[in-house]
C-alpha positions as CSV (number, residue, x, y, z in Angstrom):
1,M,99.7,118.1,74.7
2,L,101.4,120.4,77.2
3,P,105.1,120.5,77.4
4,I,106.9,117.1,79.0
5,V,108.6,117.8,82.0
6,G,112.6,116.9,82.3
7,S,113.5,113.5,84.5
8,S,115.3,114.8,87.4
9,P,112.9,115.9,90.1
10,S,114.6,119.1,90.5
11,A,115.1,120.2,86.9
12,A,112.6,123.2,85.2
13,V,112.7,122.1,82.0
14,H,110.0,124.4,81.3
15,P,109.8,127.8,83.2
16,D,106.2,127.3,84.4
17,L,106.8,124.0,86.1
18,L,108.5,122.4,88.9
19,K,109.6,125.4,90.2
20,A,110.4,123.2,93.9
21,G,113.8,122.9,95.4
22,V,116.2,120.4,94.6
23,I,114.5,116.7,96.6
24,A,117.3,114.0,96.8
25,D,116.1,110.7,94.6
26,Y,115.9,107.4,96.8
27,V,116.7,104.5,94.5
28,P,115.1,100.9,95.0
29,T,116.6,98.0,95.5
30,Q,114.5,96.2,92.3
31,R,111.6,97.5,90.6
32,P,109.5,96.4,87.5
33,K,110.9,97.8,83.8
34,N,108.4,100.1,83.2
35,V,107.1,101.8,86.8
36,V,104.3,104.5,85.8
37,Y,103.6,107.1,88.8
38,F,100.3,108.9,88.6
39,D,98.2,111.4,89.5
40,L,95.3,113.3,88.3
41,E,92.8,116.6,89.0
42,T,89.3,116.6,88.5
43,Q,87.2,120.0,87.1
44,K,84.2,119.1,89.5
45,S,84.0,118.8,93.2
46,A,82.4,115.8,94.8
47,D,79.5,118.1,95.8
48,E,79.2,119.5,92.5
49,V,77.9,115.9,90.7
50,G,75.9,115.1,93.9
51,G,78.4,112.9,96.1
52,W,81.5,110.7,96.4
53,D,79.5,108.1,94.6
54,K,79.7,110.1,91.2
55,I,83.2,110.5,91.1
56,G,82.9,109.6,87.6
57,Q,80.9,112.5,86.6
58,M,84.3,115.0,88.2
59,R,86.1,114.4,85.1
60,M,89.7,115.4,85.0
61,S,91.4,118.3,83.9
62,I,94.8,117.5,84.2
63,G,96.8,113.9,84.4
64,V,100.4,113.4,85.1
65,T,102.3,110.4,84.9
66,Y,106.5,109.9,85.5
67,S,107.9,106.9,83.5
68,T,110.9,104.6,84.6
69,A,111.5,103.4,81.2
70,R,111.3,107.1,79.6
71,G,112.8,108.8,82.8
72,D,110.5,111.8,82.2
73,Y,107.1,113.4,83.4
74,R,104.1,113.6,80.7
75,I,101.3,115.7,81.0
76,Y,97.7,115.0,79.6
77,G,94.6,117.8,79.6
78,E,91.3,116.1,78.9
79,K,91.4,116.0,75.1
80,Q,94.8,113.8,75.6
81,V,93.0,111.3,77.9
82,D,93.1,108.3,75.7
83,D,96.8,108.8,75.4
84,L,97.2,108.9,79.2
85,L,94.8,105.5,79.2
86,C,97.0,103.8,76.8
87,E,100.1,104.7,78.7
88,L,98.3,103.3,82.0
89,Q,97.5,100.3,80.2
90,R,101.1,99.1,79.0
91,A,103.0,100.0,82.4
92,D,104.4,97.2,84.1
93,V,102.8,98.6,87.5
94,V,101.3,102.0,87.9
95,V,101.9,103.9,91.6
96,G,99.4,106.1,93.2
97,F,98.1,107.4,95.8
98,N,94.3,106.8,96.3
99,N,94.4,105.7,92.5
100,L,92.6,102.8,92.8
101,R,89.4,104.6,94.7
102,F,89.7,108.1,93.4
103,D,91.8,108.8,89.9
104,Y,90.3,105.5,88.3
105,E,87.3,106.2,89.4
106,V,87.2,109.4,87.4
107,L,88.5,107.8,84.3
108,T,85.8,105.5,83.8
109,Y,83.8,108.6,82.3
110,Y,86.2,107.8,79.5
111,T,86.7,104.4,79.2
112,V,84.5,100.8,79.6
113,Y,87.7,99.4,80.2
114,D,88.2,98.1,84.1
115,L,91.4,99.8,84.9
116,R,91.4,97.9,88.0
117,Q,92.6,95.1,85.8
118,I,96.0,97.1,85.7
119,P,98.7,96.1,88.0
120,T,98.5,98.8,90.7
121,L,100.0,99.3,93.6
122,D,98.1,102.0,95.6
123,V,100.1,103.6,98.7
124,L,97.1,104.7,100.9
125,I,95.4,101.4,100.2
126,E,98.6,99.3,101.5
127,L,99.5,101.7,104.5
128,Q,95.7,101.7,105.2
129,N,95.9,98.0,105.3
130,S,98.8,97.9,108.0
131,L,97.7,101.0,110.0
132,Q,93.5,100.1,110.0
133,H,93.2,103.8,109.4
134,R,94.2,106.7,106.7
135,L,96.7,108.6,106.2
136,S,97.7,111.9,103.9
137,L,100.7,112.0,101.8
138,D,101.4,115.1,103.4
139,S,102.1,113.1,106.4
140,I,103.8,110.2,104.9
141,A,106.2,112.8,102.8
142,G,106.5,115.3,105.6
143,A,107.9,112.7,108.2
144,T,109.6,110.8,105.7
145,L,111.5,113.1,103.3
146,G,110.5,116.3,105.2
147,I,108.7,118.4,102.6
148,E,105.0,118.7,102.0
149,K,102.2,119.5,98.8
150,T,102.2,122.8,97.0
151,A,98.4,123.0,97.0
152,E,95.5,120.7,97.4
153,G,92.3,119.4,95.4
154,M,89.8,122.3,95.5
155,Q,92.6,124.8,95.1
156,A,93.1,122.5,91.6
157,I,89.1,122.8,91.1
158,Q,89.3,126.9,91.4
159,W,92.5,126.8,88.9
160,F,90.6,125.2,86.4
161,R,87.3,127.4,86.6
162,Q,90.0,130.3,86.2
163,G,91.6,128.5,83.2
164,R,95.1,128.3,85.1
165,L,96.1,125.0,83.9
166,M,100.1,125.5,84.0
167,E,99.2,126.1,87.7
168,I,97.3,122.6,88.0
169,A,99.8,120.7,85.8
170,E,102.7,122.1,88.3
171,Y,100.9,121.1,91.2
172,C,100.0,117.6,89.8
173,C,103.3,117.0,88.7
174,Y,104.7,118.1,91.9
175,D,102.3,115.5,93.6
176,V,103.7,112.7,91.5
177,K,107.2,113.8,92.2
178,I,106.2,113.0,96.3
179,T,104.7,109.6,95.2
180,R,107.6,108.6,93.3
181,L,110.3,109.4,96.3
182,V,107.9,108.0,99.0
183,H,107.7,104.9,97.1
184,E,111.2,104.7,95.9
185,Y,112.3,105.1,100.1
186,G,110.1,102.4,101.0
187,A,111.2,100.1,98.5
188,A,114.6,100.9,99.7
189,H,114.0,101.0,103.4
190,K,111.2,99.4,104.0
191,K,109.5,101.3,106.0
192,L,107.8,104.9,105.5
193,F,107.4,107.3,108.7
194,Y,104.1,109.6,109.2
195,T,102.8,112.0,112.0
196,N,99.8,111.0,113.6
197,R,97.1,113.1,114.8
198,F,99.0,114.0,118.0
199,G,102.0,115.2,116.5
200,H,104.4,111.9,117.2
201,K,106.6,110.6,114.6
202,L,106.2,106.8,113.8
203,S,107.0,104.3,111.2
204,V,105.3,101.7,109.4
205,G,107.2,98.7,107.3
206,V,106.3,98.4,103.9
207,S,106.3,95.1,101.5
208,W,106.9,96.2,98.1
């Protein structure tokens, strides 16, 4: 397993990880005992495996979780995918962004267990149900917290081809951090902000 990252969102426990500046935490009023925030990156693109209906063949390069019970991040390579699956199954709830339609589908390559049976809050789907259209994590994080993603999925695939797993881990940790902060802000304030295609900042209510 790659090094475990410290619990503070701004901490740089490993010199190659989490180099971003300090981001304030938002503390929700209530949450289950162990919320596991989760994201993964893939080895291959949809084009390489023959389309978006074959997500399970894209295979995981790096997966990252943050557990509120432990108060830390954990980073999993493909060889540790069974450990990742165990952590997800033991969570009170798993929170992600597009994890039901994408991340869980990637993990079907490694397990016959139906991961949709895990209590899950998919922030993308929650917002899409309210707005009737999809939003990017960047749009929400930028408008709500004033922060943005450090890379994107195709860059992570290129890093995998180059053997640059630490860069993937850093990027994936930051995505988990952003998802956590967005979710906790929504829990505390019952709304999130986003920027629409015309550049206008709007709000949307959330019920988690």
